[in-house]
Backbone bond lengths (Angstrom), bond angles and torsions (degrees), N, CA, C in turn:
res aa  C-N    CA-C-N  psi(-1)  N-CA   C-N-CA  omega(-1)  CA-C   N-CA-C  phi
1 M - - - 1.473 - - 1.518 109.25 -
2 H 1.321 117.26 132.46 1.456 121.42 177.42 1.521 109.68 -111.26
3 F 1.283 115.60 143.26 1.455 120.98 178.92 1.522 108.64 -75.59
4 I 1.314 116.17 117.66 1.459 120.96 -176.85 1.522 108.45 -90.11
5 D 1.306 116.53 100.82 1.461 118.80 -176.49 1.510 112.48 -119.03
6 R 1.335 117.57 10.11 1.456 122.21 174.59 1.519 108.85 -140.50
7 A 1.301 116.03 143.20 1.467 119.71 -179.95 1.521 109.48 -156.30
8 T 1.319 115.19 153.22 1.461 121.77 175.64 1.524 107.84 -121.08
9 I 1.320 116.56 128.06 1.461 120.67 -179.41 1.525 109.71 -131.09
10 Q 1.319 115.22 157.88 1.457 121.71 176.97 1.528 108.73 -111.76
11 V 1.312 115.69 133.71 1.462 120.11 -179.48 1.525 109.66 -127.02
12 K 1.313 115.37 147.42 1.476 121.87 179.56 1.508 107.78 -143.16
13 S 1.325 116.27 117.57 1.463 119.53 176.45 1.523 109.21 -79.20
14 G 1.322 115.67 164.60 1.459 120.58 -176.52 1.520 112.88 -73.18
15 N 1.320 115.69 147.14 1.465 120.61 173.74 1.516 110.04 -74.24
16 G 1.311 116.17 149.31 1.451 119.60 174.12 1.522 110.59 -72.68
17 G 1.320 117.25 145.75 1.471 121.31 178.45 1.524 111.10 -72.41
18 D 1.309 116.32 150.83 1.464 120.83 178.50 1.518 111.61 -72.68
19 G 1.338 115.30 146.34 1.460 119.65 171.25 1.525 109.83 -72.39
20 L 1.317 116.96 158.76 1.476 121.66 -174.87 1.527 110.70 -111.85
21 V 1.322 114.52 141.70 1.463 120.86 169.16 1.522 107.54 -96.92
22 A 1.319 116.55 116.45 1.466 121.15 -179.61 1.522 108.64 -154.01
23 F 1.324 115.52 156.33 1.468 121.99 178.35 1.510 109.57 -130.20
24 R 1.304 114.78 152.31 1.461 119.49 179.17 1.522 109.79 -65.78
25 R 1.290 115.40 133.01 1.462 121.51 176.72 1.524 107.98 -129.95
26 E 1.330 114.43 79.39 1.454 119.15 -176.87 1.530 110.27 -117.10
27 K 1.286 114.62 147.62 1.452 120.64 177.41 1.531 109.66 -62.75
28 Y 1.294 114.15 135.45 1.466 122.10 179.49 1.538 112.83 72.14
29 V 1.343 116.83 10.39 1.468 120.13 174.17 1.519 106.46 -119.88
30 P 1.332 117.12 87.52 1.465 120.36 -171.96 1.525 114.22 -68.33
31 A 1.302 117.90 -23.88 1.463 119.23 -175.75 1.526 108.97 -125.69
32 G 1.307 116.07 65.96 1.463 120.48 -179.41 1.515 111.05 -64.87
33 G 1.313 115.68 140.22 1.454 120.18 -178.89 1.520 112.05 -87.63
34 P 1.355 116.28 -179.49 1.457 120.45 178.96 1.524 110.55 -63.17
35 A 1.328 116.75 141.20 1.466 120.85 -175.62 1.529 111.69 -144.64
36 G 1.333 116.10 24.79 1.466 118.65 178.75 1.517 111.64 -80.71
37 G 1.328 116.65 128.08 1.465 121.11 -177.38 1.525 113.23 -82.72
38 N 1.317 114.80 164.47 1.465 121.32 176.82 1.524 111.11 -76.20
39 G 1.311 115.31 152.08 1.460 119.08 174.66 1.521 111.12 -73.83
40 G 1.317 115.88 155.51 1.460 120.31 178.56 1.523 111.44 -79.35
41 N 1.304 116.27 151.10 1.462 120.55 177.38 1.525 110.45 -70.10
42 G 1.322 116.33 147.77 1.452 120.20 175.70 1.516 111.80 -74.81
43 G 1.319 116.02 155.70 1.458 120.39 177.96 1.514 111.67 -72.38
44 S 1.327 116.14 154.37 1.456 122.00 178.95 1.524 110.56 -99.74
45 V 1.321 115.63 159.63 1.461 120.87 173.05 1.519 107.07 -101.17
46 I 1.330 115.64 125.16 1.456 121.56 -172.51 1.521 110.11 -128.94
47 L 1.327 116.95 130.54 1.456 121.76 173.34 1.525 108.94 -91.84
48 Q 1.325 115.55 141.48 1.464 119.93 179.77 1.526 109.60 -135.17
49 A 1.333 115.70 129.34 1.465 120.65 -178.28 1.519 110.58 -78.38
50 T 1.334 115.94 139.19 1.453 120.78 -179.75 1.526 109.52 -143.27
51 T 1.323 115.52 152.63 1.466 120.47 174.76 1.522 111.36 -88.73
52 D 1.326 117.76 -2.07 1.467 121.17 -179.33 1.522 112.26 -74.45
53 L 1.324 117.49 -19.05 1.461 121.78 -179.71 1.524 109.42 -112.95
54 Q 1.326 116.22 142.08 1.459 121.52 179.44 1.527 112.53 -113.88
55 T 1.333 117.43 -17.84 1.462 121.70 -179.17 1.524 109.14 -137.34
56 L 1.328 115.87 175.16 1.463 122.43 175.74 1.532 111.01 -99.08
57 L 1.335 115.64 20.62 1.460 121.19 -175.26 1.527 112.54 -57.67
58 D 1.319 117.25 -37.67 1.471 120.05 -176.45 1.523 112.45 -57.62
59 F 1.319 117.45 -28.38 1.463 120.36 -176.52 1.526 112.92 -77.43
60 R 1.322 116.99 -4.63 1.454 119.28 171.90 1.528 111.12 -75.95
61 F 1.321 115.82 -23.37 1.456 120.59 -176.86 1.524 112.50 -103.33
62 E 1.315 116.72 -23.91 1.467 121.16 176.34 1.518 107.38 -140.69
63 N 1.323 116.63 115.25 1.465 118.77 -176.64 1.528 113.52 -134.86
64 I 1.320 116.95 14.35 1.460 120.86 175.20 1.529 107.91 -122.95
65 F 1.319 116.38 123.73 1.456 121.09 -174.74 1.529 109.73 -131.58
66 K 1.326 115.93 130.38 1.460 121.15 -177.14 1.520 110.10 -132.82
67 A 1.309 115.23 135.06 1.463 121.07 175.29 1.520 108.97 -86.88
68 E 1.308 116.19 168.35 1.471 122.09 -175.43 1.536 111.15 -81.41
69 D 1.336 115.45 142.92 1.460 120.65 175.87 1.519 110.55 -71.14
70 G 1.328 115.77 153.76 1.460 120.12 174.02 1.518 110.77 -75.59
71 G 1.313 116.46 154.49 1.464 121.21 -179.51 1.521 111.89 -82.72
72 R 1.310 114.43 155.80 1.469 120.35 177.61 1.519 110.17 -68.63
73 G 1.349 115.56 148.05 1.454 119.60 176.63 1.520 111.05 -61.28
74 G 1.329 116.97 153.59 1.454 121.39 -177.87 1.515 112.38 -112.63
75 P 1.315 116.68 172.62 1.461 120.42 176.67 1.525 110.41 -69.86
76 S 1.295 115.73 172.60 1.473 121.93 179.57 1.526 111.19 57.31
77 N 1.335 114.43 36.18 1.470 121.21 176.66 1.528 113.95 61.83
78 M 1.313 116.68 26.21 1.464 120.33 -179.27 1.528 110.41 -82.63
79 T 1.331 114.86 128.19 1.467 120.33 177.22 1.525 109.76 -77.73
80 G 1.318 115.94 140.25 1.458 119.79 179.39 1.515 112.23 -65.74
81 K 1.311 115.92 160.70 1.459 122.04 -178.79 1.532 110.31 -66.14
82 R 1.307 115.25 138.03 1.466 119.93 176.31 1.523 109.15 -75.26
83 G 1.324 116.79 137.76 1.458 120.78 178.48 1.522 111.60 -68.96
84 S 1.319 116.55 146.21 1.463 121.04 179.85 1.529 110.51 -73.59
85 D 1.323 115.87 141.23 1.460 120.90 175.42 1.524 109.97 -70.51
86 R 1.316 116.09 154.51 1.467 120.88 173.01 1.522 107.09 -108.06
87 I 1.325 115.47 114.30 1.454 121.58 179.75 1.528 108.89 -95.48
88 I 1.322 116.66 124.80 1.464 121.60 179.47 1.526 108.02 -113.52
89 K 1.320 116.78 117.94 1.464 120.85 178.86 1.531 109.66 -80.63
90 V 1.322 115.65 133.80 1.466 121.73 177.98 1.529 108.59 -132.14
91 P 1.334 117.68 156.55 1.467 119.74 179.59 1.522 112.19 -65.66
92 L 1.302 115.31 150.82 1.457 121.40 174.05 1.524 108.51 -60.19
93 G 1.324 116.30 130.61 1.454 120.68 -179.51 1.513 113.73 100.76
94 T 1.345 117.14 13.69 1.462 120.86 -178.58 1.529 110.44 -83.98
95 V 1.325 115.36 128.78 1.459 122.47 174.56 1.522 107.96 -98.73
96 V 1.334 117.17 135.37 1.458 122.32 -173.77 1.526 109.62 -118.68
97 M 1.339 115.18 130.42 1.464 120.24 179.17 1.519 109.37 -137.42
98 N 1.330 115.96 153.70 1.458 121.49 171.94 1.524 107.07 -74.15
99 D 1.319 116.62 117.32 1.461 120.20 -173.80 1.523 112.38 -66.73
100 E 1.310 117.32 -27.53 1.466 120.74 -176.25 1.518 112.54 -83.36
101 T 1.330 117.26 -36.27 1.465 120.67 -176.27 1.525 113.68 -106.44
102 G 1.346 116.45 -16.57 1.454 120.29 -176.12 1.517 113.42 79.63
103 E 1.331 117.47 5.53 1.466 120.96 -178.99 1.527 110.61 -67.48
104 F 1.322 115.39 132.72 1.462 121.59 176.17 1.528 109.22 -74.80
105 L 1.326 116.56 126.47 1.462 120.52 -177.09 1.521 113.00 -106.58
106 G 1.314 117.25 -30.93 1.456 118.20 -179.02 1.513 112.59 173.69
107 D 1.337 114.66 167.14 1.457 122.79 -178.68 1.528 106.56 -137.61
108 L 1.324 116.84 111.44 1.461 121.24 -173.89 1.522 109.66 -92.58
109 T 1.312 116.45 96.63 1.465 121.68 -172.89 1.522 113.42 -113.99
110 E 1.328 118.61 -1.65 1.461 121.41 -179.55 1.522 110.01 -124.02
111 V 1.326 115.99 146.19 1.460 121.17 -179.10 1.522 110.19 -59.95
112 N 1.337 115.50 131.13 1.474 124.48 179.06 1.529 113.14 70.19
113 Q 1.312 118.02 6.15 1.466 120.01 173.85 1.525 109.08 -61.83
114 T 1.330 116.71 139.34 1.456 120.99 -177.99 1.522 111.41 -118.79
115 L 1.322 114.80 157.42 1.460 121.57 178.32 1.520 108.02 -144.47
116 V 1.327 116.69 118.01 1.467 120.94 176.47 1.520 107.72 -79.38
117 V 1.322 116.76 113.21 1.468 120.19 -176.68 1.527 112.05 -100.36
118 A 1.328 117.29 -19.45 1.471 120.87 177.17 1.527 107.34 -147.68
119 K 1.329 116.39 111.13 1.457 121.46 -176.96 1.522 110.42 -83.35
120 G 1.326 115.00 137.48 1.458 120.02 -178.94 1.516 112.93 -62.62
121 G 1.350 116.67 148.72 1.456 121.42 177.98 1.518 111.67 -67.87
122 K 1.313 116.12 147.67 1.463 120.96 -179.34 1.521 110.05 -78.52
123 G 1.318 115.24 140.97 1.463 119.85 178.93 1.522 111.72 -67.96
124 G 1.334 116.32 147.32 1.461 120.97 178.79 1.519 111.98 -75.12
125 L 1.317 116.01 157.19 1.468 121.24 -178.67 1.518 110.95 -84.51
126 G 1.328 115.75 136.95 1.461 121.01 174.74 1.524 111.01 -79.24
127 N 1.345 115.95 169.30 1.465 117.95 -174.95 1.525 112.80 -67.79
128 R 1.352 117.30 -18.42 1.460 119.44 177.14 1.522 110.27 -60.88
129 H 1.317 117.23 -30.30 1.449 121.72 -177.02 1.533 111.97 -67.31
130 F 1.335 117.00 -23.23 1.470 120.60 -173.29 1.527 112.87 -99.41
131 L 1.328 116.24 8.74 1.457 120.42 176.86 1.530 110.06 -64.79
132 S 1.350 116.65 132.88 1.455 121.64 177.83 1.525 107.90 -153.03
133 N 1.323 114.10 172.55 1.469 117.85 177.78 1.522 111.41 -64.55
134 Q 1.303 116.23 -28.75 1.468 120.15 179.66 1.521 112.14 -84.05
135 N 1.313 116.69 -23.21 1.467 120.30 -178.34 1.521 108.31 -133.70
136 R 1.344 115.55 94.77 1.462 120.60 -175.35 1.521 112.76 -84.37
137 A 1.319 117.00 -12.86 1.465 119.30 -177.65 1.530 110.64 -141.07
138 P 1.344 118.04 62.69 1.467 119.78 179.63 1.533 110.39 -60.68
139 D 1.312 115.54 133.06 1.460 119.67 -177.61 1.528 111.22 -114.88
140 Y 1.298 115.69 35.20 1.462 119.42 179.18 1.531 109.23 -142.47
141 A 1.318 115.14 157.37 1.465 123.13 177.47 1.526 107.44 -141.88
142 L 1.323 115.99 169.15 1.456 120.42 -179.04 1.530 111.24 -103.82
143 P 1.314 116.41 143.25 1.466 119.11 175.21 1.523 110.52 -73.55
144 G 1.305 116.83 158.17 1.461 120.59 176.01 1.522 110.77 -70.34
145 L 1.316 115.19 152.73 1.458 119.89 178.04 1.529 110.01 -80.20
146 P 1.316 116.91 145.29 1.471 119.21 179.81 1.517 111.63 -69.27
147 G 1.319 115.28 154.17 1.453 119.95 175.85 1.521 111.24 -76.20
148 E 1.304 115.69 172.93 1.459 121.34 178.68 1.529 109.79 -88.28
149 E 1.298 115.08 145.01 1.465 120.73 179.58 1.522 108.29 -135.04
150 L 1.317 116.47 125.93 1.454 119.52 -179.66 1.521 111.02 -156.72
151 T 1.321 114.38 163.81 1.458 121.96 177.78 1.518 108.16 -103.92
152 L 1.321 116.02 129.89 1.454 121.47 -177.53 1.527 110.51 -108.70
153 Y 1.315 114.38 142.59 1.461 121.12 172.42 1.521 107.13 -106.89
154 L 1.323 116.40 120.74 1.458 122.02 179.89 1.517 109.43 -108.01
155 E 1.323 115.70 137.08 1.456 120.59 177.99 1.518 108.08 -136.60
156 L 1.318 115.06 127.82 1.455 120.02 -177.96 1.516 110.64 -97.06
157 K 1.311 115.80 128.15 1.460 121.80 174.15 1.525 107.64 -121.18
158 L 1.309 115.55 122.70 1.453 119.73 -177.35 1.521 111.18 -58.22
159 I 1.310 114.48 143.68 1.461 119.56 175.69 1.526 107.40 -104.86
160 A 1.301 115.72 91.30 1.458 122.09 178.83 1.519 107.57 -132.96
161 E 1.310 116.48 140.97 1.462 120.06 -178.60 1.522 111.66 -80.30
162 V 1.333 116.22 -31.51 1.460 121.08 -177.20 1.523 109.10 -123.99
163 G 1.315 116.44 124.01 1.455 121.08 177.24 1.524 110.11 -106.94
164 I 1.333 116.30 136.82 1.466 121.69 178.08 1.523 107.68 -105.00
165 I 1.325 116.72 118.14 1.454 120.91 -175.80 1.522 110.10 -121.94
166 G 1.328 115.68 166.19 1.455 121.93 179.57 1.512 109.28 152.72
167 L 1.315 116.45 169.05 1.457 120.38 177.97 1.527 109.96 -67.11
168 P 1.343 117.09 160.78 1.467 119.07 175.35 1.531 110.83 -53.11
169 N 1.327 115.15 141.67 1.466 122.92 -179.89 1.521 114.10 71.43
170 A 1.321 117.39 16.16 1.466 119.60 176.08 1.520 111.35 -75.42
171 G 1.340 117.26 -15.37 1.456 120.97 178.76 1.506 114.31 106.10
172 K 1.338 117.44 19.99 1.468 121.35 -176.75 1.528 111.48 -63.96
173 S 1.327 116.45 -47.43 1.467 119.60 -178.49 1.517 111.43 -66.06
174 T 1.330 116.47 -37.61 1.463 119.45 177.56 1.521 110.51 -63.10
175 L 1.332 116.59 -42.70 1.464 120.00 -178.94 1.523 111.00 -61.67
176 I 1.323 117.21 -47.06 1.468 118.58 -177.14 1.525 110.97 -68.40
177 S 1.324 117.25 -26.68 1.465 119.84 179.99 1.527 112.06 -73.42
178 V 1.330 117.48 -27.82 1.464 119.55 -177.60 1.527 112.75 -93.22
179 V 1.316 118.00 -21.36 1.469 119.09 179.24 1.527 111.94 -97.08
180 S 1.332 117.63 -8.51 1.465 120.77 -179.73 1.522 108.91 -140.65
181 A 1.327 114.86 -174.34 1.461 120.20 178.83 1.526 112.31 -91.21
182 A 1.343 116.68 5.02 1.470 119.53 179.68 1.530 109.58 -66.90
183 R 1.333 115.39 145.43 1.457 120.94 -179.91 1.524 109.82 -128.80
184 P 1.314 116.59 71.72 1.462 119.52 -179.23 1.524 111.77 -72.84
185 K 1.340 115.57 158.17 1.455 120.96 173.24 1.525 108.18 -71.65
186 I 1.326 116.07 130.80 1.460 120.81 -176.94 1.528 108.89 -128.42
187 A 1.330 116.48 130.52 1.462 121.53 176.07 1.518 108.63 -152.91
188 D 1.325 116.04 165.01 1.463 121.24 -173.53 1.520 111.52 -94.00
189 Y 1.338 116.18 58.43 1.455 120.09 172.33 1.522 108.29 -153.55
190 P 1.332 116.99 154.98 1.467 119.87 -175.86 1.519 112.69 -59.65
191 F 1.322 115.44 147.62 1.460 123.04 174.81 1.520 112.90 62.09
192 T 1.331 116.18 32.61 1.459 118.62 168.50 1.527 108.34 -55.88
193 T 1.322 115.58 -42.59 1.461 121.09 -178.79 1.522 109.61 -88.87
194 L 1.334 115.94 111.89 1.454 120.98 175.27 1.517 110.70 -105.24
195 V 1.323 116.51 -8.75 1.463 122.56 -179.59 1.524 108.19 -125.96
196 P 1.329 119.65 128.60 1.465 119.79 175.58 1.519 110.19 -57.81
197 N 1.316 116.37 126.47 1.461 120.80 -179.51 1.518 110.22 -92.90
198 L 1.316 115.81 133.27 1.453 121.63 178.70 1.520 109.93 -107.29
199 G 1.328 116.45 140.04 1.448 121.21 174.98 1.517 109.40 -144.39
200 V 1.313 116.59 146.16 1.460 121.74 179.39 1.525 108.82 -102.68
201 V 1.328 115.77 125.39 1.458 122.14 -179.26 1.525 107.84 -113.50
202 S 1.335 116.39 131.96 1.458 120.60 -177.35 1.528 111.18 -82.83
203 K 1.325 115.91 131.47 1.457 121.43 173.76 1.531 108.63 -79.83
204 P 1.309 117.70 163.23 1.471 119.73 176.13 1.526 112.22 -55.49
205 S 1.328 117.16 -29.78 1.468 121.09 179.35 1.522 112.49 -72.99
206 G 1.338 116.09 -13.13 1.459 120.38 -178.16 1.506 113.37 100.99
207 D 1.326 117.60 -14.57 1.459 120.61 178.28 1.536 109.99 -69.61
208 G 1.326 115.43 149.14 1.453 120.20 177.92 1.522 111.57 -95.40
209 V 1.318 116.56 138.57 1.463 122.55 177.67 1.523 107.81 -119.57
210 V 1.324 116.13 130.71 1.459 120.72 -178.63 1.525 110.06 -85.93
211 F 1.342 115.48 123.22 1.459 122.99 174.13 1.527 108.08 -105.64
212 A 1.321 116.84 149.24 1.467 121.12 175.94 1.514 109.24 -138.76
213 D 1.344 116.38 130.62 1.462 117.61 172.24 1.522 107.63 -92.35
214 I 1.324 115.19 126.05 1.460 122.36 -173.57 1.524 108.75 -97.88
215 P 1.321 118.41 112.60 1.465 120.99 -176.47 1.520 112.70 -84.84
216 G 1.309 114.92 171.96 1.461 120.90 165.74 1.500 117.18 78.97
217 L 1.327 119.00 17.84 1.466 118.58 179.63 1.525 109.97 -92.48
218 I 1.312 115.60 111.03 1.457 122.74 175.53 1.515 107.80 -135.01
219 E 1.293 117.51 174.37 1.454 120.31 177.41 1.527 109.40 -61.39
220 G 1.321 115.89 128.42 1.461 120.53 -177.22 1.518 113.08 92.96
221 A 1.331 117.87 4.61 1.469 120.72 -178.01 1.518 111.96 -59.76
222 S 1.335 117.04 -37.68 1.467 120.28 -178.68 1.519 112.11 -67.52
223 D 1.343 116.86 -16.66 1.468 121.21 177.00 1.522 112.04 -99.33
224 G 1.327 116.32 6.38 1.459 119.46 177.29 1.505 114.55 97.35
225 I 1.327 118.59 5.78 1.460 120.62 179.05 1.523 109.34 -77.11
226 G 1.334 115.42 143.00 1.458 119.78 -177.59 1.515 110.18 67.29
227 L 1.312 116.87 -138.49 1.461 121.60 178.53 1.518 111.62 -107.27
228 G 1.328 116.12 -1.11 1.458 119.86 -168.57 1.503 115.92 -60.70
229 H 1.330 118.08 -41.50 1.456 119.45 -176.17 1.511 110.89 -63.04
230 D 1.333 117.17 -32.91 1.460 120.88 177.73 1.521 111.70 -69.55
231 F 1.339 116.84 -28.83 1.457 118.70 -170.79 1.518 115.58 -108.18
232 L 1.338 117.51 -15.61 1.457 118.16 177.71 1.522 111.59 -59.60
233 R 1.332 116.83 -31.06 1.468 119.40 -179.91 1.527 111.77 -61.83
234 H 1.336 117.00 -24.74 1.455 119.02 -178.51 1.526 112.37 -76.90
235 V 1.323 116.56 -14.16 1.459 119.92 176.73 1.525 110.64 -76.66
236 E 1.324 116.92 -19.73 1.461 121.52 -172.10 1.517 112.91 -59.33
237 R 1.328 118.10 -36.39 1.463 120.44 -174.67 1.526 113.42 -84.94
238 T 1.322 118.48 -12.73 1.452 120.12 -176.02 1.523 111.50 -69.13
239 K 1.323 114.89 154.03 1.460 120.38 178.24 1.528 111.17 -90.23
240 L 1.333 116.03 -30.93 1.460 119.88 177.44 1.520 109.11 -153.17
241 L 1.319 115.57 164.79 1.460 122.02 -175.75 1.522 110.40 -123.95
242 I 1.328 115.61 140.80 1.456 121.68 167.57 1.521 106.64 -103.35
243 H 1.311 115.99 115.55 1.464 121.44 -177.60 1.526 108.28 -100.02
244 L 1.334 115.81 107.61 1.459 121.07 179.80 1.522 110.91 -89.14
245 I 1.314 115.43 136.39 1.462 121.73 179.19 1.527 107.92 -127.36
246 D 1.305 116.81 123.58 1.464 123.11 -178.44 1.532 109.29 -78.60
247 V 1.338 116.65 115.01 1.465 119.42 -177.92 1.524 112.30 -73.21
248 T 1.338 117.07 -13.94 1.466 118.76 -177.50 1.522 112.64 -84.39
249 Q 1.326 117.91 -9.76 1.462 118.54 178.67 1.527 109.97 -79.22
250 E 1.312 116.56 165.71 1.457 121.03 -171.40 1.525 112.99 -67.80
251 E 1.336 117.14 -40.27 1.474 120.34 -175.42 1.536 110.40 -128.45
252 P 1.332 117.98 77.85 1.472 120.23 -179.70 1.518 113.60 -57.13
253 L 1.337 116.61 -40.76 1.466 119.67 -178.86 1.522 110.66 -65.73
254 E 1.320 116.65 -38.57 1.462 120.44 177.85 1.532 110.77 -65.21
255 A 1.331 115.78 -37.89 1.464 119.78 177.67 1.526 110.79 -61.56
256 Y 1.333 115.49 -40.61 1.466 120.56 177.95 1.527 110.59 -60.40
257 H 1.312 116.95 -49.28 1.460 120.72 -177.82 1.528 111.56 -65.56
258 T 1.319 117.45 -32.75 1.467 120.39 178.03 1.528 110.86 -59.69
259 I 1.321 115.82 -46.77 1.464 119.50 -179.77 1.526 110.92 -66.83
260 Q 1.320 117.36 -42.02 1.465 120.47 179.78 1.525 111.37 -60.74
261 E 1.318 115.97 -40.93 1.466 119.84 -179.83 1.532 111.26 -66.60
262 E 1.325 117.17 -36.17 1.465 119.72 179.14 1.529 110.95 -69.80
263 L 1.316 117.59 -38.76 1.469 120.75 176.81 1.523 110.54 -62.35
264 A 1.328 116.41 -43.44 1.466 120.37 179.96 1.522 111.11 -67.20
265 A 1.331 116.87 -39.29 1.462 120.73 -178.27 1.522 111.39 -67.97
266 Y 1.316 116.45 -34.34 1.462 119.46 179.50 1.530 111.15 -70.05
267 G 1.315 116.63 -32.95 1.464 120.28 178.94 1.513 112.94 83.24
268 H 1.339 116.26 -150.67 1.472 123.10 -179.80 1.528 111.70 59.48
269 G 1.333 117.57 21.18 1.451 120.51 176.30 1.514 115.38 75.59
270 L 1.332 117.97 14.55 1.465 119.54 -176.90 1.518 111.91 -64.19
271 D 1.323 116.52 -38.67 1.463 119.82 -177.77 1.530 112.06 -73.83
272 E 1.331 117.50 -7.81 1.460 121.03 -179.99 1.523 112.54 -97.20
273 K 1.315 117.50 -5.48 1.457 120.48 179.62 1.527 110.43 -70.03
274 P 1.333 116.95 145.77 1.469 119.11 175.54 1.527 110.22 -58.50
275 Q 1.318 116.40 137.79 1.459 121.75 -179.96 1.521 110.75 -127.01
276 I 1.318 114.50 140.73 1.459 121.51 169.85 1.521 106.44 -107.06
277 L 1.331 117.07 117.94 1.463 120.92 178.95 1.524 109.12 -89.51
278 A 1.325 115.45 134.60 1.459 119.66 -179.18 1.520 110.24 -141.25
279 L 1.342 115.60 123.85 1.460 120.69 171.48 1.522 107.88 -79.65
280 N 1.316 116.47 122.68 1.461 121.27 -176.48 1.527 110.58 -106.42
281 K 1.326 115.47 160.13 1.476 124.47 178.42 1.535 111.44 69.22
282 I 1.345 116.10 34.86 1.465 119.21 -177.31 1.520 112.37 -67.57
283 D 1.348 117.34 -20.69 1.460 119.50 179.37 1.520 112.52 -73.00
284 A 1.338 116.91 -5.58 1.461 120.64 178.55 1.518 112.25 -93.12
285 M 1.347 116.70 0.76 1.465 120.25 -177.80 1.527 109.69 -137.68
286 L 1.320 116.02 163.80 1.452 120.82 175.56 1.528 109.53 -70.48
287 P 1.333 117.31 144.61 1.468 120.55 -178.12 1.527 113.09 -55.33
288 E 1.340 116.98 -39.26 1.464 118.35 -178.66 1.522 111.86 -67.79
289 D 1.355 117.02 -30.72 1.461 120.18 177.30 1.540 110.73 -70.79
290 V 1.325 115.19 -37.34 1.465 119.13 177.55 1.525 110.28 -66.28
291 D 1.335 116.37 -42.23 1.465 120.45 178.31 1.522 110.97 -61.43
292 A 1.333 116.26 -36.79 1.460 119.93 179.66 1.525 110.67 -65.01
293 I 1.335 116.93 -38.97 1.466 120.62 177.49 1.532 110.00 -66.36
294 A 1.320 116.00 -43.50 1.465 120.47 -178.45 1.524 111.56 -62.20
295 S 1.329 117.25 -31.06 1.459 120.76 -177.19 1.529 112.64 -68.16
296 H 1.330 116.84 -16.28 1.465 120.08 -179.66 1.538 112.40 -81.21
297 F 1.318 117.00 -10.47 1.461 120.31 -179.57 1.523 108.96 -93.49
298 D 1.327 115.68 138.26 1.458 120.41 -176.44 1.523 112.31 -93.79
299 Q 1.336 116.86 24.05 1.459 121.40 177.46 1.520 108.54 -149.28
300 P 1.337 117.47 163.14 1.466 119.46 -178.95 1.526 111.42 -58.37
301 I 1.322 116.15 140.67 1.460 120.28 -179.69 1.523 108.81 -143.15
302 L 1.325 116.32 133.29 1.463 121.95 179.90 1.521 110.09 -85.65
303 Q 1.307 115.49 158.74 1.463 121.82 176.68 1.525 108.37 -120.70
304 I 1.322 116.76 120.02 1.461 120.59 -175.52 1.522 110.50 -138.19
305 S 1.308 114.21 166.78 1.458 122.05 166.45 1.519 106.75 -135.27
306 A 1.337 116.32 105.66 1.461 119.51 -179.20 1.517 110.98 -62.48
307 A 1.332 116.89 -37.32 1.466 120.27 -176.77 1.521 112.28 -64.90
308 S 1.336 116.68 -40.83 1.469 119.78 -179.09 1.526 112.83 -100.69
309 K 1.343 116.55 4.30 1.459 123.90 177.13 1.530 113.02 65.54
310 K 1.300 117.04 21.36 1.453 121.01 -179.82 1.533 110.30 -79.22
311 G 1.297 116.42 130.77 1.456 121.44 177.09 1.520 115.40 79.01
312 L 1.337 117.41 4.94 1.470 119.23 -175.06 1.531 112.11 -75.26
313 D 1.335 117.08 -30.04 1.469 118.71 178.17 1.524 110.69 -61.06
314 K 1.314 116.16 -44.92 1.472 119.96 179.72 1.524 110.36 -66.76
315 L 1.331 116.54 -37.89 1.465 119.97 178.04 1.522 110.54 -60.07
316 L 1.323 117.04 -47.69 1.468 120.26 -178.14 1.528 111.07 -67.79
317 Q 1.324 117.46 -37.19 1.465 119.57 176.86 1.529 110.79 -59.82
318 T 1.325 115.48 -38.57 1.468 119.80 177.90 1.521 110.82 -67.23
319 V 1.330 116.46 -39.02 1.465 120.69 177.62 1.519 110.26 -61.18
320 W 1.334 116.77 -48.61 1.478 119.74 -177.61 1.523 110.36 -62.10
321 K 1.327 116.81 -39.62 1.458 120.11 -179.66 1.528 111.32 -62.93
322 L 1.330 116.60 -43.75 1.468 119.79 -179.31 1.528 111.33 -69.88
323 L 1.326 117.26 -36.64 1.469 119.83 177.68 1.521 110.64 -65.12
324 D 1.339 116.87 -41.50 1.467 119.88 177.13 1.529 110.46 -62.09
325 Q 1.323 116.24 -39.63 1.455 120.29 178.49 1.520 110.83 -64.92
326 F 1.337 115.97 -39.66 1.459 120.82 178.09 1.528 110.33 -61.41
327 E 1.326 116.83 -43.93 1.475 120.50 -179.83 1.524 110.82 -63.92
328 Q 1.326 116.96 -37.28 1.473 119.61 178.83 1.525 111.33 -67.76
329 D 1.342 115.48 -37.44 1.468 119.49 -178.61 1.524 112.71 -79.59
330 N 1.342 116.48 -18.07 1.474 121.39 -178.93 1.526 109.89 -130.32
331 P 1.341 117.04 65.77 1.472 120.35 -176.28 1.519 112.02 -64.14
């Protein structure tokens, strides 16, 4: 299974209804005037953010969306029926761009937030609209305007406050499974996680914080190697990162630098985000050996074991402190 976080769809708003040429034909009214109504406006195509969807997978099976055309104007100055809008549900965190021009159209980051991507065509004017002292019996009307048609590029970026990063098998999925109710698939081989796992962790205040373990980061990820290029974009929205380092691998310090270099190479300020460094799987080694590894890092580093839940209280306390600091610095 691959995480579908990009999609291309075609949208077409409804055409406006034509205006009508009509005249009053009433008993005892020998000279009825123009009475053709305006056409109805076409429906618009609207994107709406929802928490019911987690991926853009649905757009692989349906990618053409059309709103309803407006109705033709009626007699007796009746306006035609307005075309129904087409509402397209997309996951929270979807970025929308014009695929042909690259123009940024919107970023759906709030529940039920909407974005009109194709506005319906305006209905044409009926002949009643053209009545004047100079023209008492206009015999013409205007056609409705066509709707808009364009191709959209959708890109999903996870909305998580805390991102968990590290090389494959660093213990990211295990960590999120023990600090939240998430139940990711876990196995002892690279790329077990093909889908970013989300979990909600409760703060002491009772508020929920969304954590995400970001898979696929290996050397060359910023160039598209492995799964990294697909998933580095999901780090962009996080407020801080937990960088897990497996102490059982041969070169923990090298693993750390590999991830840092990929964040810097990808850009978008990823390497500037606050990071909490944590040596994981410390219960698999002697304490003095773990301390020796920690001494090679030139910054504070926590020692934890996600599997046995050792050191997780201090890790979470550090997370809450940095998040509070972030909120103070970004009111």
